[in-house]
KOLROTI-790504 format. One record per atom (N, C-alpha, C): residue in three letters; x, y, z. Coordinates in steps of 0.2 Angstrom, whole numbers, plus 5000, padded with zeros to 4 digits. Layout:
alaXYZ...
***
This chain:
unk603641954906unk603541954914unk604141904916unk604441924921unk605041884924unk604741844930unk604841784930unk604641734935unk605241714940unk605041724946unk605641714951unk605641644953unk606141604952unk606241534954unk606641524960unk606441494965unk606841474971unk607141414969unk607741404972unk608141344972unk608341314979unk608341254979unk608541214985unk609141234988unk609241254994unk609841264997unk610341204998unk610041144998unk610441084999unk610741064992unk610341054987unk610541024981unk610541074975unk610241134976unk610241184970unk609741164965unk609241124966unk608741104961unk608241154961unk607941174956unk607341224956unk606741194960unk606441234964unk605841214968unk605241234964unk604741184964unk604141194962unk603541194967unk603741184973unk603341184979unk603741194985unk603441174991unk603741184997unk604341144999unk604341084995unk604841034996unk605241024990unk605841004990unk606240994985unk606140924982unk606040914975unk605840854972unk606440804972unk607040834973unk607640794972unk607940764979unk607940804984unk608240784991unk607640784996unk607140814995unk606540815000unk606640865005unk607140915005unk607140965010unk606641025009unk606441045015unk605941095014unk606241165013unk605841205009unk606141275007unk606141315013unk606641335016unk606741385021unk606641455019unk606041485021unk605941555019unk606241605023unk606441585029unk606841625034unk607241585038unk607741625042unk608141585046unk607841555052unk608041495054unk607641465060unk607741505066unk607141515069unk607141555076unk607141505081unk607241535087unk607141495094unk606541455094unk605941495092unk605341455092unk605341395088unk605641405082unk605641345077unk606041285080unk606641305084unk606941245087unk606541215092unk606241255096unk605841225102unk605241185099unk604941215093unk604441175090unk604641105088unk605241105085unk605541045083unk605740995088unk605941025094unk606040985100unk605440945102unk604940985103unk604240965106unk604040905101unk604040925094unk603840875089unk604240805090unk604840815091unk605240755091unk605040715097unk604840745103unk604640705108unk603940675108unk603540705104unk602840695105unk602540655098unk602640695093unk602340665087unk602840625082unk603440655081unk603840635076unk604040555077unk604140535083unk604340475085unk603940445090unk603340415089unk603040385095unk603440315097unk603840295092unk604340235094unk604640255101unk604840315102unk605240335108unk604840305114unk604240325115unk603840305121unk603740225121unk603640205116unk603540125115unk604140095117unk604740115115unk605340085116unk605540095124unk605440155127unk605640165134unk605140115138unk604540115137unk604040075141unk604239995141unk604439975135unk604539905134unk605239895137unk605739935137unk606339935139unk606339925147unk605939965150unk605939965158unk605439905160unk604939885156unk604439835159unk604639765157unk604939755151unk605039685149unk605739675148unk606139645152unk606839635151unk606939585146unk607439605141unk607639555136unk607139555130unk606539575131unk606039575125unk606239615119unk606439675121unk606639725115unk607139695111unk607739675115unk608239645111unk608039585107unk607639545110unk607339485106unk606939505100unk606539555100unk606139575095unk606639605089unk607139645091unk607539675087unk607939615083unk608139565087unk608539505084unk608139475079unk607439465080unk606939425076unk606739465070unk606939535070unk606739575064unk606239625065unk605939625071unk605339675072unk605739735074unk605839785070unk606239845071unk605939905070unk605439905065unk605139975063unk604740005069unk604439965074unk604039995079unk604440025085unk605140015085unk605540035090unk606140075088unk606440115092unk607140145091unk607640095090unk608140105086unk608740065086unk609140065092unk609440005094unk609739995101unk610240055102unk610740065097unk611240115098unk610940185099unk610440205096unk610140265096unk609840275103unk609540215105unk609140215112unk609640225117unk610240195117unk610740195122unk611040265122unk611240295116unk611540365116unk611040415119unk610340405118unk609840455120unk609840445128unk609740385130unk609640375138unk610240395141unk610840375139unk611440385143unk611640455143unk611540495138unk611640565137unk611140605143unk610540585143unk610040615148unk610240595155unk610540535156unk610740515163unk611340555165unk611840565161unk612440595163unk612340675164unk611840695160unk611640765161unk611340775167unk610840735169unk610540735176unk611040735181unk611440685181unk612040675186unk612440745186unk612540775181unk612940835181unk612540885185unk611940895183unk611540945186unk611440935193unk611340875195unk611340855203unk611940875206unk612540855204unk613140875207unk613240945207unk613040985202unk613141055202unk612741095207unk612041075207unk611641115211unk611441085218unk611641025219unk611540995226unk611741035231unk611341045236unk611541085242unk611941055247unk611940985246unk612340945251unk613040945248unk613540945253unk614240945250unk614440875247unk614640885241unk614840825237unk615540805238unk615640745240unk616340725241unk616640695234unk617240715233unk617540695226unk617540625226unk617440595220unk617540525219unk618240495221unk618740535220unk619440525221unk619640575226unk619740555232unk619940605237unk620740605239unk621040665239unk621740665240unk621940715245unk622340685250unk622540725256unk623240745256unk623440805257unk624140825257unk624440805264unk625040775264unk625440755270unk626140795269unk626340795275unk627040835276unk627540785273unk627940825269unk628540785265unk629140825267unk629740795266unk630340825268unk630540875262unk630340865256unk630540915251unk629940955249unk629841015251unk629341055250unk629241075242unk629841075239unk629741095232unk629541045227unk629440975230unk629240925226unk628740885230unk628140905231unk627640865236unk627440795233unk627540785227unk627340725224unk627940685222unk628240645226unk628840605224unk628540535222unk628440525215unk628140465213unk628740425209unk628740365211unk629240325207unk628940275202unk629140275196unk628840235191unk629440205187unk629440145186unk630040115182unk629740075176unk629040085175unk628740045169unk628940075162unk628640045157unk628740075150unk628540145150unk628840185145unk628640255143unk628740295150unk629240285154unk629240315160unk629440395159unk629840405154unk629940475152unk629340515150unk628840485148unk628240525146unk627740515151unk627640465155unk627140455160unk627240485166unk627940485168unk628040505175unk627940585176unk628140625171unk627940695172unk627140705173unk626840675169unk626040675169unk625740655175unk626040605178unk625840575185unk625940625190unk626540655190unk626740705195unk626340765194unk626140795188unk625740845187unk625040835190unk624740775188unk624140755191unk624040755198unk624640725201unk624640725208unk624640795212unk625040835209unk625040905212unk624440945211unk624040935205unk623440965204unk622940935209unk622940865210unk622440835215unk622640865222unk623240875224unk623340895230unk623040965231unk623041005226unk622841075227unk622041075228unk621741035224unk620941035225unk620640975228unk621040935232unk620740885235unk620540825231unk620740825225unk620540765220unk619940785216unk619640845216unk619040865213unk619140865205unk619740895203unk619840895196unk619940825193unk620240785197unk620340715195unk619740675194unk619240685199unk618640655199unk618140675193unk618240745192unk617840765186unk618040735179unk618740725179unk619040695173unk618840625172unk618840585178unk618640515178unk617840515176unk617440555179unk616740555177unk616640565170unk617040615167unk616940625160unk617140575155unk617540525158unk617840475154unk617340405155unk616840415159unk616440355161unk616040335154unk615740385151unk615340355145unk615840325140unk616440345139unk616840305134unk617040235137unk617140235144unk617240165147unk616740115146unk616140145146unk615540095144unk615540065137unk615840105133unk615840075126unk616440025125unk616840025130unk617339975130unk617039915134unk616739925139unk616439875144unk615939825140unk615539855137unk614939815134unk615139765129unk615639785124unk615839735119unk616339675123unk616639695128unk617039645132unk616639595135unk616039625138unk615639575142unk615239535137unk615039565131unk614739525126unk615139475123unk615739485123unk616239425121unk616239365126unk616139385132unk616139335138unk615439295137unk614939335136unk614239305136unk614239255130unk614639275124unk614639225118unk614939165120unk615339155125unk615639095127unk615139055131unk614739085134unk614239045138unk613639025134unk613539055129unk612939045124unk613139035117unk613638985116unk613838965110unk613438915106unk612938885109unk612538845106unk611838855107unk611338865102unk611538875095unk611938935094unk612338935088unk612838985087unk612439045085unk612639105088unk612339165087unk612839215085unk612639275081unk613039325079unk613239365086unk613939395085unk614139435091unk613739495092unk613439525087unk613039585087unk612339565091unk612139505091unk611539485095unk611739495103unk612239465105unk612439475112unk612539555114unk612839585109unk613039655110unk612339695110unk611839685106unk611239715107unk610939705113unk610939645116unk610639635123unk610939675128unk611639685128unk612039725133unk611939795132unk611839815126unk611739895125unk611039905128unk610539865126unk609839885129unk609839875136unk610139825139unk610139815146unk610439875150unk611039895147unk611339955151unk610840015149unk610540015144unk610040075143unk609540075148unk609240015149unk608740005154unk608940035161unk609540015163unk609840025170unk609940105170unk610240135165unk610340205165unk609640245165unk609140215162unk608440245162unk608140245169unk608240185172unk607940175179unk608340225184unk608940225183unk609340275187unk609140345186unk609040365180unk608840435178unk608140445182unk607640395181unk607040405184unk607040415192unk607540375195unk607640385202unk607940445204unk608340475200unk608640535201unk608140595201unk607640585196unk607140635196unk606640635202unk606540575204unk606140565210unk606440595216unk607140585216unk607440605222unk607440685223unk607340715217unk607340795218unk606640815221unk606140765220unk605440785223unk605340755230unk605740705232unk605640665238unk605940695244unk605740685250unk606140715256unk606840685256unk607240725259unk607940705260unk608040635263unk607540615268unk607640555272unk607540495267unk607240505262unk607040445257unk607540435252unk608040485251unk608440475245unk608940415245unk609140405251unk609640345251unk609240285250unk608640275252unk608240215251unk608040205244unk607940265240unk607740255233unk608340235229unk608940255231unk609640235228unk609640155229unk609440125234unk609540055235unk609040015231unk608440045229unk608040015225unk608239995218unk608740025216unk609040015209unk609439945209unk609739925215unk610139865215unk609739805214unk609139785218unk608739725216unk608439735209unk608239795207unk607939795200unk608539775195unk609139795196unk609639785191unk609739705191unk609839675196unk609939605196unk609339565194unk608739585196unk608139545193unk608139555186unk608239625183unk608139635176unk608639595172unk609239595174unk609739565170unk609739485170unk609539455175unk609339385176unk608739365171unk608239405172unk607639395167unk607839405160unk608239455158unk608439465151unk608739405148unk609239375152unk609539315149unk609039255148unk608539245152unk608039195151unk607639215145unk607439275144unk606939295139unk607339285132unk607939315132unk608339325126unk608539255123unk608839215128unk609139155125unk608739095126unk608139095129unk607639045129unk607838985133unk608338985137unk608538925141unk608138925147unk608138865151unk607738855157unk607938905162unk607538915167unk607638965172unk608238955177unk608238885179unk608838875183unk609538875179unk609538855173unk610138865169unk610338935168unk609838975167unk609939045166unk610139085172unk609839055178unk610139085184unk610839065186unk611039005184unk611738985186unk612139025181unk612039035175unk612439065171unk612539145173unk611939165175unk611939235177unk612339245183unk612339205188unk612839205194unk613539215192unk613739165187unk614439165185unk614639235181unk614139255177unk614239305172unk614339375176unk613939375182unk613939435186unk614639445189unk614939385191unk615539385194unk616139415189unk616039385183unk616539405178unk616339475176unk615739505176unk615539565174unk615939615179unk615939605186unk616239645191unk616939645190unk617239595188unk617939595187unk618139635181unk617739635176unk617839675170unk617739755172unk617239765176unk617139835178unk617739855182unk618039815186unk618639845190unk619239855185unk619239805180unk619839815175unk619739875171unk619139895168unk618939955164unk619040015168unk618840015175unk618840075179unk619540085181unk619940035181unk620740045183unk621040085177unk620940065171unk621240095165unk620840165164unk620240175166unk619940235165unk620240285170unk620440265176unk620740305181unk621440325178unk621840275175unk622440295172unk622440345166unk621840335162unk621740385157unk621540455160unk621240455165unk621040515168unk621640555171unk622140515173unk622740545176unk623140575170unk623240535165unk623640565159unk623240615155
***
């Protein structure tokens, strides 16, 4: 009598049950179907990781608390900070893209370009650049200018928006380095400051995503007001997070927050400038 033995598709070990004893992979009897993928998606949101909902609730409701618990070693009950940020930021930018694509109101491009009459019609973009790498940069600048003139800046705006997630990965470490100068006693690891910034930005992206969802349901007259609600929430949230995470007095935390916000907006301008340059190139 010939006995048929199944082998693991992952490590080629013989299977004695539904799961491989070597790598733990389940024996796939058939190719995954669409129903299988949908089932895994629902399971991931509901059963597989109850940490997701616990993380999102604490992130929104208690500024600085999640970063504090992660720093103090309480990590099993919550999603890791970088995973939380990637999940929330991805969802936020997807919602933003959907809103821009299906919004019935005309969307003005982030960067608007208007064509003006010039003497040389064969060269509408007469750009002068005498900086370094001019032979490489100048043709790209002229090409970007001509493309922006054709579509009113729409393509340039789209490239800029596409580069924003990468810009945030530059902004957060830079700002964390500044915060380390303000909170150098007692000495802390740089990753502690970075963890707080990752989770703070995650919370603001999450709040913005929720507001975006509510705007789709709300009357058009209330949409502008709902956008304004994010501003006081962001300032109160970030100020409170410094007080909770670093444990200093309220007034000292507020004073440091005021200075840090000034530095933060300078860094935002710096990063956005180079993001715009990268979008042109």
